[in-house]
N, C-alpha and C positions, 0 to 999 in steps of 0.2 A: 107755723113759724116760717118766716121768710129769712133766708140767709143772704147777707149783703157783704160783699168783699170789695174793698178798695186797696190800692197799692200804697198810697202815701197819706200822711196826716192831713194834707190840704184837701184830700178827696173825701175823708170821713169826718173831719172835725165839725163841719157845719151840721152834719146829721147827728153826731153824738150829743151836741148841745141841745138838740130838740127832743132827745129821748126822755121818757118818763119811767119811773120805777126801775131804774137801770141797775143791773148787777154786773160786776166785772169778774172775769175768770181768765187767768193766765195759763196757757198751755205751751210749753217750750218758751219761745221768745215772743209769742203772739198773744195779744190781749183781745179777748172776746167780750163784747158788751151786749147783754141780753136785756130786753125791756120792750116798752111800747113806743112806737114811732108813728105819729099821725094816725093813731087808732089801730095800728097793726102790730102784732107781736113779731119782733125781729131779733136776729142775732147779727151784730155788726162787727166787722174785724178789719184791721189794717194788716195786710199780709206782708208788706215789704216788697221791694223791687226785685223782679226776676222770676223766672218760671219755677225754680225749686221752692222759693218762699211761697209762691202762689199755690203750688200743689200741696205743700205741707199744710197750709191754712185751710184749703178746701177739704182735705181728708180729715183733719181734726174737727172741723165744723160739722161734717157729716156724721162722724162717729160719736161725738160728744153731745151735739145739740139736735141732731136729726131733723134738719129743715126740710120742708116740703118741696122747696126749690132753692136754688142759689142764683143770685143776681150779681154779676160783676159790673161795677160802675167805675166812673172816673173820667180822666182826660186822655187824649191820644193825639198823635200826629196824623194829618190828612195825607191820603194817597190819591185822592180825587181832587183835581184842580178846581172843581166847582164849589168845594167846601170852604167856608169862612170860619173865623174864630167864633166859638160857642155854638156852631152848628152841631147836630147830633147824628152819629152813625149808630143805628140800631143793628145789633148783630144778627145776621141770618145764619152764620156759622163762624167758627174760629179755625184758623190754620196755623201750624207751627212752621214758619218759613225757614227756620234754621235746622230742621231735621232733614238730613240728606243721606239717603241710602240708594241714591240713583246708580251707584256703581254696581248694584245687584239687580238693576232693572226696575226698581220701584219709582213711582212718580215723586217729584220733589215734595216734601212735607208729609209723606206717608208715615204714619205712626206704627212702628213695629208692634207685633202681637195682635193689635186690633185692626190693622190694615185699613185705616181711615185717613184721608187727607182733610176733608171738611167735617169738623166736629160740630154737630147741629145744635142750634138753639131751639127751644121748644116753641111750637107755633102759637100756643096760648100766650106765652110771655111776649113774643114778638108783637102780637096783635094789641096787647095791653100797652106796650111801649109806644106803638104807633099812635094809638088813641091819645095817650098822655102827651106826646109831643104836639099833636094837633091842638089839644085843649090849651096848651101853654103858648101857642104861637111860635114854637121852635121849629126852625127848618131842619128836617131830618131826611135821611135816606136809609134804606134797609139793604145791607150788603155784608160781605165778609169782613172780618177783622183779623189782621195778620199779627202773629206774636213771635217774638224771638228775643234772645238775651243780648240785644243790641239797641242802642238809641240810634234810630235811622235818621240821618240828616243829609245823606247824599241824594240829590235829585234823581240820578240814574237808578239807584237802588229802589227809591220810592216808586218810580215808574215801572220797574220790573215787577215789584210786588203787586201793583195794581193790575198790570197786564196779565201776569201768570196766574194769580189766585183770585182775581176779581174782588180784591179787598179794597175798601175805601178808607181804612184807618189802620194804624199799626201801634202796637203797645208791647209790653214786656211781660204780661201776666195772663191775659184772658184765655188763650187756648190751652194753657196748662190747667187752669181751673175747669175748662170745658172737658178736657180728657179725663180728669178725675170724676166729673159728673157722669160722663158716658160710661166709664167702667163701674161706677157705683150705682148707676141707674137712678140718678137724681136729676130732675128737670133743670135745665140751665138756660139762663138768659144773660144778655150783655148789651151795654150801650156805652158809647164814648162821646164826650163833648170835645170838640176840636180845640186844642191848645196851640197848635202850630200848623200853618197851612202848607200846601205842597211845596211852595217856594221858600218856606220859612226855615228857621234854624233854631239852635239851642237858645239864642238870645230872645227870639220871639216867644219860645216856650216859657222862659223865665218871666217874661213880662205879662203873658196872657193866661197862664195856668189857673190863676185864681178866678179870673172871669169865666173861664170854661167850667171850673168847679161849681160856680154858682148856677150855671145852666144845668149842670148835672143834678144838683139838688132839686131844682124846680121840676125836672122831669121825674125824679124818683117820687116826689110827693104826689104828683098827679098819677103816676103809675100805681102806687099803693092804693090810691082811691079807686082806680079803675079795675084792679085785678080781681 
């Protein structure tokens, strides 16, 4: 079974409509949808916005459904000026840019206890995503994805995240799911379709998010076929 987590209804609704033999289970505030999606058994969930919601969802999915891997999907803002709307960033690793224990000599983003900055995506999942993007004619790059409990809209902050972490996109959930997967030893993969460009803002996001969500769905369908 493949675990699939998106943060918002617009990120999972197109997928849920395609599922067959679907069963729904609610754990806490999160609804999990188990069934068949394009010939693969999946467990799909909308975690909600932010790192705590994301971590709760990933932990519950692992404990209750035991997926062989977890894929974090959806839309995100660009940190790389070459990325356009609906381009794809395939996660090489996730970083939590708002974790800051630099006062104690740690590098920015270092996760206490596990002492990791770059939370890795599984090479097999990266390769399958890259192949899927190529098959769909989607422009993609493989890079880090930065996560924090902030909607990043200031150009200076975007440029800092790109420069410091080597991240090409920023979201509010991915690296929290990555941390759970690392600690629970479940393979993790992630990709983001760009909903707002480096120079964009919240208005661009509101206008383009559904277009990006459509690209995200196309990639997932090809990914499941190639995995």
